[in-house]
C-alpha positions as CSV (number, residue, x, y, z in Angstrom):
1,M,0.0,0.0,0.0
2,T,1.3,3.4,-0.9
3,R,0.6,6.2,1.5
4,Y,0.4,9.9,0.4
5,E,0.6,12.5,3.2
6,A,-0.3,16.1,2.3
7,M,0.0,19.2,4.5
8,P,-1.6,22.6,4.2
9,G,0.3,25.0,1.9
10,P,2.1,28.1,3.1
11,T,-1.0,30.2,3.3
12,D,-3.6,27.4,3.2
13,S,-5.4,29.1,0.3
14,L,-6.0,28.9,-3.4
15,T,-3.2,31.3,-4.2
16,D,-0.7,28.7,-2.9
17,I,-0.9,27.4,-6.4
18,A,1.7,29.5,-8.2
19,G,0.3,31.5,-11.0
20,L,-3.2,32.0,-9.6
21,Q,-4.4,35.3,-8.2
22,V,-7.8,36.0,-6.4
23,G,-9.7,39.2,-6.2
24,N,-12.8,40.2,-4.3
25,A,-15.2,43.0,-4.4
26,H,-18.6,43.7,-2.7
27,D,-21.3,46.3,-2.4
28,E,-22.2,46.7,1.3
29,K,-25.6,48.3,0.5
30,V,-26.6,45.6,-1.9
31,R,-25.1,42.9,0.4
32,S,-23.5,41.0,-2.4
33,G,-20.2,40.5,-4.1
34,V,-17.9,38.9,-6.7
35,T,-14.8,36.7,-6.5
36,V,-12.5,36.4,-9.5
37,V,-9.7,33.9,-10.1
38,L,-7.1,35.1,-12.6
39,P,-4.3,32.9,-13.9
40,D,-1.0,34.5,-14.9
41,T,-1.2,32.4,-18.1
42,P,-4.3,30.6,-19.6
43,V,-5.2,27.4,-17.7
44,T,-7.0,24.1,-18.5
45,M,-10.4,23.9,-16.9
46,G,-13.3,21.5,-16.3
47,V,-16.6,21.7,-14.4
48,D,-19.2,19.6,-12.6
49,V,-22.7,20.8,-12.0
50,R,-25.0,18.9,-9.6
51,G,-27.5,21.3,-8.1
52,G,-31.1,21.5,-9.3
53,G,-31.0,25.3,-10.1
54,P,-27.7,26.3,-11.6
55,G,-26.7,29.6,-13.1
56,T,-23.6,29.5,-15.3
57,R,-21.7,31.0,-18.2
58,D,-19.4,29.3,-20.7
59,T,-19.6,25.9,-19.0
60,E,-20.3,24.2,-22.3
61,A,-16.9,25.5,-23.5
62,L,-15.3,23.4,-20.9
63,D,-16.6,20.2,-22.5
64,P,-13.6,18.2,-23.6
65,T,-15.1,17.9,-27.1
66,C,-15.2,21.6,-27.6
67,L,-12.6,23.7,-29.4
68,V,-11.1,26.1,-26.8
69,E,-8.4,24.4,-24.7
70,K,-7.4,27.2,-22.3
71,M,-9.4,29.6,-20.2
72,H,-8.4,33.1,-19.1
73,G,-10.3,33.7,-15.9
74,L,-13.1,32.4,-13.6
75,V,-15.9,34.3,-11.9
76,L,-17.9,33.3,-8.8
77,S,-20.7,35.8,-8.1
78,G,-23.6,36.6,-6.0
79,G,-26.7,38.2,-7.5
80,S,-28.4,35.2,-9.2
81,V,-28.8,35.8,-13.0
82,F,-27.8,39.5,-12.6
83,G,-24.4,38.3,-11.2
84,L,-23.5,36.7,-14.6
85,A,-22.8,40.3,-15.8
86,A,-19.7,40.1,-13.5
87,A,-18.0,37.9,-16.2
88,D,-18.7,40.6,-18.8
89,G,-16.7,43.0,-16.7
90,V,-13.9,40.6,-16.2
91,A,-13.8,39.8,-19.9
92,S,-13.6,43.5,-20.7
93,F,-10.9,44.0,-18.1
94,L,-8.8,41.2,-19.6
95,S,-9.4,42.2,-23.2
96,H,-8.2,45.7,-22.4
97,K,-5.0,44.1,-21.2
98,G,-4.6,42.1,-24.4
99,I,-5.5,38.8,-22.7
100,G,-7.6,36.4,-24.6
101,L,-7.9,34.5,-27.9
102,P,-6.2,36.5,-30.8
103,I,-9.2,36.0,-33.1
104,S,-10.3,39.7,-33.6
105,P,-8.8,43.2,-33.3
106,A,-9.6,42.9,-29.6
107,A,-8.4,39.9,-27.5
108,V,-11.4,37.6,-26.7
109,P,-11.1,36.1,-23.2
110,V,-12.9,33.0,-22.2
111,V,-14.2,33.5,-18.7
112,P,-16.6,30.8,-17.3
113,A,-18.7,31.8,-14.3
114,A,-21.3,30.6,-11.8
115,I,-23.7,32.5,-9.6
116,L,-25.4,32.0,-6.3
117,F,-28.7,33.4,-5.1
118,D,-28.5,36.1,-2.4
119,L,-31.3,38.4,-3.6
120,R,-33.4,37.8,-0.4
121,N,-30.7,38.6,2.2
122,G,-32.0,42.1,3.1
123,G,-29.7,44.1,0.9
124,D,-31.0,46.9,-1.4
125,K,-31.6,45.2,-4.7
126,N,-33.5,48.2,-6.2
127,W,-30.8,48.8,-8.8
128,G,-33.1,49.6,-11.7
129,T,-31.5,48.8,-15.1
130,E,-28.0,48.9,-13.9
131,P,-27.2,46.0,-11.5
132,P,-23.8,46.5,-9.9
133,Y,-22.2,43.2,-11.0
134,R,-20.3,44.2,-14.1
135,A,-18.6,47.0,-12.1
136,L,-18.0,44.5,-9.2
137,G,-16.4,42.1,-11.6
138,I,-14.0,44.8,-12.8
139,A,-13.3,45.8,-9.2
140,A,-12.6,42.2,-8.2
141,A,-10.2,41.8,-11.2
142,E,-8.4,45.0,-10.2
143,D,-8.1,43.6,-6.7
144,A,-6.6,40.3,-7.8
145,S,-3.4,39.3,-5.9
146,D,-1.6,36.3,-4.4
147,T,-3.1,36.8,-1.0
148,M,-6.7,36.2,0.2
149,T,-8.8,35.9,3.3
150,A,-11.8,33.9,4.3
151,G,-15.2,35.1,5.6
152,R,-17.6,37.8,4.5
153,T,-16.0,38.8,1.3
154,G,-16.4,38.5,-2.5
155,A,-19.1,36.1,-3.7
156,G,-19.6,35.0,-0.1
157,Y,-20.4,38.5,1.2
158,G,-24.2,38.1,1.5
159,A,-24.3,34.3,1.7
160,T,-26.0,32.0,4.1
161,A,-25.4,28.3,5.0
162,G,-28.7,26.9,6.2
163,A,-29.6,28.8,9.3
164,Y,-26.1,30.2,9.6
165,S,-24.0,32.9,7.8
166,G,-22.2,31.6,4.8
167,G,-19.1,33.1,3.3
168,L,-16.0,32.6,1.3
169,G,-13.5,29.9,2.3
170,T,-10.2,28.6,0.9
171,A,-7.7,25.8,1.7
172,S,-4.7,24.0,0.2
173,L,-2.8,20.8,0.5
174,V,0.8,20.0,-0.7
175,L,2.5,16.7,-1.2
176,P,6.2,16.2,-0.5
177,N,6.8,15.8,-4.3
178,G,5.5,19.3,-4.9
179,L,2.1,18.4,-6.2
180,M,-0.5,20.8,-4.8
181,V,-4.3,21.0,-4.6
182,A,-6.3,24.0,-3.4
183,A,-9.9,25.1,-3.3
184,I,-12.0,28.2,-3.0
185,V,-15.7,28.0,-2.0
186,A,-18.6,30.5,-1.8
187,V,-21.0,28.8,0.7
188,N,-24.6,29.8,0.2
189,S,-26.2,26.4,0.7
190,F,-29.8,25.3,1.5
191,G,-28.4,22.8,3.9
192,G,-26.3,23.6,7.0
193,P,-22.9,22.5,8.0
194,V,-22.7,18.9,8.9
195,V,-21.2,19.5,12.3
196,R,-24.2,21.5,13.3
197,T,-26.9,19.2,11.9
198,A,-28.3,16.0,13.5
199,A,-25.7,13.3,13.2
200,E,-28.1,10.4,13.6
201,H,-28.7,8.4,10.4
202,G,-32.1,9.2,8.8
203,V,-32.5,12.6,10.4
204,V,-32.7,15.5,8.0
205,E,-33.1,19.1,9.1
206,M,-34.6,21.6,6.7
207,P,-32.9,24.8,7.9
208,K,-34.7,27.4,5.7
209,M,-37.6,27.8,3.3
210,G,-36.8,26.2,0.0
211,I,-37.4,27.9,-3.3
212,S,-35.9,26.3,-6.4
213,G,-32.6,27.9,-7.4
214,T,-32.4,30.3,-4.5
215,N,-29.3,29.0,-2.7
216,T,-26.2,27.4,-4.2
217,T,-22.6,26.7,-3.2
218,I,-20.1,27.5,-6.0
219,A,-16.4,26.5,-5.9
220,A,-13.2,25.9,-7.7
221,V,-10.4,23.5,-7.1
222,A,-7.0,23.9,-8.7
223,T,-3.8,21.9,-9.0
224,N,-0.3,22.4,-10.4
225,A,-0.4,18.9,-11.9
226,P,-0.7,18.7,-15.7
227,L,-4.3,17.8,-16.6
228,N,-6.2,18.0,-19.9
229,K,-9.9,19.1,-20.0
230,A,-11.3,15.6,-19.5
231,E,-9.0,15.1,-16.5
232,C,-10.0,18.5,-15.1
233,T,-13.7,17.4,-15.4
234,R,-13.0,14.2,-13.4
235,F,-11.1,16.3,-10.9
236,A,-14.1,18.6,-10.5
237,M,-16.5,15.6,-10.2
238,M,-14.5,14.0,-7.4
239,A,-13.8,17.2,-5.6
240,Q,-17.5,18.1,-5.5
241,D,-18.0,15.2,-3.1
242,G,-16.5,17.5,-0.5
243,L,-19.8,19.5,-0.5
244,A,-21.7,16.3,0.5
245,R,-19.2,15.7,3.3
246,A,-19.5,19.3,4.7
247,L,-23.2,20.3,4.1
248,R,-26.5,18.5,4.5
249,P,-28.8,18.3,2.6
250,I,-26.8,19.1,-0.6
251,H,-27.5,19.1,-4.3
252,T,-31.1,19.8,-3.7
253,P,-33.7,21.3,-6.1
254,F,-33.0,24.6,-4.3
255,D,-29.2,24.7,-5.0
256,G,-27.2,25.2,-8.1
257,D,-24.0,23.6,-6.8
258,T,-21.2,24.0,-9.3
259,V,-17.5,23.1,-9.0
260,F,-14.8,24.2,-11.5
261,A,-11.4,22.6,-11.7
262,L,-8.2,24.3,-13.0
263,S,-4.8,23.0,-13.9
264,T,-1.8,25.3,-14.1
265,A,0.3,22.3,-15.3
266,D,3.6,23.6,-13.9
267,C,4.6,20.6,-11.8
268,E,5.7,17.4,-13.5
269,T,4.8,14.0,-12.0
270,D,5.7,10.4,-12.8
271,L,2.4,9.1,-11.3
272,E,0.3,6.9,-13.5
273,A,-2.7,8.9,-14.9
274,G,-5.4,7.0,-13.0
275,T,-3.5,7.1,-9.7
276,L,-2.9,10.8,-10.2
277,M,-6.5,11.5,-10.8
278,A,-7.6,9.4,-7.8
279,L,-5.1,11.3,-5.6
280,L,-6.0,14.8,-6.8
281,G,-9.7,14.2,-6.6
282,T,-9.5,13.0,-3.1
283,L,-7.3,15.9,-2.0
284,G,-9.6,18.3,-3.8
285,S,-12.6,16.9,-1.9
286,D,-10.6,17.4,1.4
287,C,-9.8,21.0,0.5
288,I,-13.4,21.8,-0.2
289,V,-14.4,20.4,3.1
290,R,-11.8,22.5,4.9
291,A,-12.7,25.6,2.8
292,I,-16.4,25.3,3.8
293,E,-15.5,24.9,7.4
294,K,-13.3,27.9,7.3
295,A,-15.9,30.0,5.6
296,I,-18.6,29.3,8.1
297,A,-16.2,29.6,11.1
298,A,-15.2,33.0,9.9
299,T,-18.7,34.4,9.8
300,N,-20.4,32.7,12.8
């Protein structure tokens, strides 16, 4: 039996993966925000969607059968459907810097996104015809750096987790051979944290009123291992099991749970492909659990 022992990275955050930066922005009056992940160079990406009420952009482009191989950014946003405009802002920000596909006079960035529902959290959503999310997307991109904190920030600013406050969480794990896995999670789940729900088998607590598509936990896992799009998709699928370990109930009709997976591909490995995927997926799930725990601990 081979034993792999991983330890938290230097900052225990997504930005422990070299080449990834994270930016956050929020509107205190609206009680909502945006989180952006920006790679120094384009990255391979996959996605796994399991919730019953998802809201996403460009997830079909991540299908391994589709043309585009590399992505230029990722957006996690509050605001339900209005929050998808944050990706417009980030795409404009990147294009202005010349980042994107060179297929027109202006660079064309590919920026997948997912949103969570925080429209009923008491903030002022009377924004008329100009929701704040495009501007928040640009502000989050401008804020991007290699440091980040957990709690009430970015896409998690107005989030709830069952009967508790939600938030933004992050975690990382590194192996002695240099392979690293990390996660970032905006927790806005219908279910509550497992440690605070009934632990007895067969007991399910319904912590808040359920309306289809009005909750959602959105996340990303990343690794420095070299993965193609199909492998990133499997990585996302395995890592999403961390949501089920940390939140209950999960993947309900009221959630739009979505997990992206990114590969910066700057750490070589001699592990067999199947073994590598099993290892990364398991560590990704572990990182998501810890990121959720940190998000909720920081806001309660």
